[in-house]
N, C-alpha and C positions, 0 to 999 in steps of 0.2 A: 549624724552627729556623733554616733558611739564610735565610728572608724576613725575619727580625727583625737581621741582621748589620748592616746600614745604620742603621735606626733605633736600635739599641743604641750604636752606635759614635757617631752624631750626641748620643745622651743623655749619653754619656760626655764627650763634647765640650763640649757644653753646660753640664754640671755643673760641670767644669773651669773653663769659663770664667768662669761665676758665681762661683766662690767666689774664683778669683784676681783678676777685677776689683773684684766686690763686697766682698770683706774687703781690699781694697788701698785702698779709699775709707774703710774703717774706719780702718785702721793711718794714711791721711794724715790723717784729719780729728782723731783722737785721740792719735797718737803723741806721745812726748815728742822733741822736735827738728824735729818738723815745723812748719812755718811758720804752719799753718792755724790752731792755737788762738790764736797772736797776731794774726792776721787776724781772727779770729770769736771773741772771749773768752767769748761764751754759749755754754754745754754744750748749751743745749737748742736752740740755732737748728744746732749743728753735728749734733746728732742728728737734727733735721728732714730737712737737708739729705743728712745720709747715707743716711737711709732712702729717700728720693725717688731718690738716685743707684744705692741697691742695687735698689729696684724698678725703675728705668730700665734697668738691665742686664737684668735678667729679661725685660723686655719686647721689648728689642731682640734677645737671643736666640730669643724667640716669633717675633719678625717675621721673622729671618735665614732662610737655606736650611737652617742647622742645625735650627732649630725646625721648618721646613717638614717636613723626613723624620723627627724623633723624635715630632714632638707637642708638644714643648717642656714637659716635665713637670718637669724639671731638681731634682727634689724626691721623695723616696720616698713622702711622704706623699700627693702629687699623684697619683702613680700607683696608691697604694693606695687612693687614694677614687674613682677611676675603676673601678677591681674591684670594690670593696664597693657601689657604686652598680649593678653588672653591666654596665659598658659596657667591660672590659677583662678578657680572659682573664688566668687566674691565672698561666699561664706566662710572660706578657708583661710582667705586674706585676712577678713575682719577678725577672725579667731585668733590668728596667729599676732596679730596687732595687738591684741588685748594681753594674751599669752606673754608676748615678750615686754610690754611696759609694766605688767606683775613681776617677770623676772628681773627687770631692770631694778624696780625697786626693793625686790628681798636681795638682790645680790648686792644692793648698796650698803643694808643696813650694818654688814661685818664692818665694812670701811670705818666706822665708829672706833674701833678698836685701835685706829692707828693714832687716835688721842690728838695731842697738839701738832704732831706731824702732819697729820691729816686735816687738822683745822687751819695750818698755816696756808693752805693750797686749797681752801674751801672743798676739801675732800674730793678733790677731782673734779669739781663742776665745772663746765663749759662757760664761760662767760667772755663777752668781748675784751680783747685786750687794752691795756692802759693805752691811751692815744687814737683807738678806734671806735666809733660809734657803730650803733645798730644798723646803720646801712651798709658800712663795710664787712660789719661780720655776718650779716645775712647774705652778700655778696661771695665771702669766703665760704659760706655754708653751701650755696647753690653750686659754685665751682668745682669743691671737693666732693660732693655727693654725685654729681654729674659725671666725674672722674672715676667714682665707685661702680657707678651702674654701667657706662659706658664699658669700663675695664672687665666688669663681671661679663656683661653680655657678649662682648668679643669671645672670651674664654668658653663659656658654658655653650654658645652657639656653632664652635667651630669643632669639627671633631678631634682634630690633630691638637689643638690646644684644651680641650675639655677635662682632660685628666690632669691636666698642672693648675684648676682653676683655684685651690686654696694656696698654691705658691704665689700667686698673685697679691695677696694680702699683707705680708710683712714689707716687701718691697715698695708698694703702693703707699702703705700707711706711713712708713719710713719717710719716704718724698712729701707726703700731703704735710705730716705733722712737723717737719722741719722747715716747710716752707710758708705754711698757714696759720699754724698753731698760735702764733702771736696775735693774729687778727680776731679768731673764733674761738680757738680752742680745738677745733677740728674734731667736731663731732660725727658729721655724717648719719647720726643713728639717734632717733628721738628716744629710744629706750635706754640708750647710754647715756644720753643727758639728763633724763627725769629723774633716776635714781639718785644720783649725788645730788641735784639740785633740791630734792626733796629732804635728803638727809642733811645737807648744810643749812638748809632754810633760806635760801636764796634765789629769788624769783625775777631778778630783775633780767628782762629781754628773754625769759623762757621761751616767748614764742619762736624767736629766731630759730630754734632749734627743732622746730616741727616745720615751719612756711619754708626755710632755707632746704631742709633735706627733701621735701616734697615737690618744690620747685625743681631741683637739681635733678631730683628722680625722674619727672614728667620730661625734661629735656634729654636725659638720656635714653629714654625709652623711644622719645620722638624721632631722634636721631638714628637709633637702631630701625625704624620704620622707613625711613626716608633716603638712607644712603645705602651704598651699595651692601651693607652689613645684613640687608633684608633678606640678601639671598642665601643666608645660613641660618637654619632653623634652631629655634630654641626647644628641645624636644621634651626636656623633663624640668619641673621647677625645683630643682635641686641644685646646689653647689658643689656636690660630691656625691658617690656611692648612686649613681644613676640608674643604675639597675633593680636598686632596692625600692619597690612599691607594693608591698604583698596587698594593701588595701585599696591600690589604685584611686589613690587621691592625688599623686601627682601626675598621673597620666592618664586622665579620664578619656573616653570617649567622645565626651562633646566637649567643644572648646568655648570657654567662657569670653566673654568681651565687655570692655567698659560700659557698651551701651546696652547691654542685657541681652544682645541678640546672640544665637549659637548655632554653630555649624555643624552639621552631621559629619562625621568620619571616623574610620577605623585606625588601628594602630596608635603610635606615640605622639600625642600632640601637646603634653603640658611639661 
């Protein structure tokens, strides 16, 4: 467990930064009293910009020294996806989820400094949109998280695409937030939803942002296993800096699986 300390600390910090910076863009672009809505009256255009900036925040974290240490999962379903795909040990995935949730909580606390502008949009909390019920929001989270995991696995398992993985996130989130945010808020990340929900004290439908992303992740991992993509190997449970693993936690010599079985083998597996 000692060798996980630095990666877990980096994962905590990375998730905190994602929530603080990424959700601040949400508040800035949609909060009442912010100058942005007056400058960009189109809500659709602002959703497109917000999604791009949120994804770009994640991409920058992946490229940074923080991402180099932690693997830049910064999302419980990403860690669970690598585990479900047999590329991350269960204890590491669980520890990541805990660190990410704590990071999401800590990263959301400074959002209170937005004051009335933040309160006007519930401090960026993800909630079912007006006119949409829990079922629609759940379906939205399943679909968008599936797109995230499927896209991520395509990039990290393909040698020619792997180095461009961080570039996926700004484009993907721009499209997803533009199209789906009115339905569920486009979380795809339980830690991202948890922090603002706690800060805002709003708990209606909180379970949607755990169940939906988890189901979407399982569908994404399942598709990768049964489709032609299974021919591409996910070698390292990281989003970037694939060659950096001094502690051997992202490339173990034993491959874990959800069933608990392990297969012996050498080389790079995780």
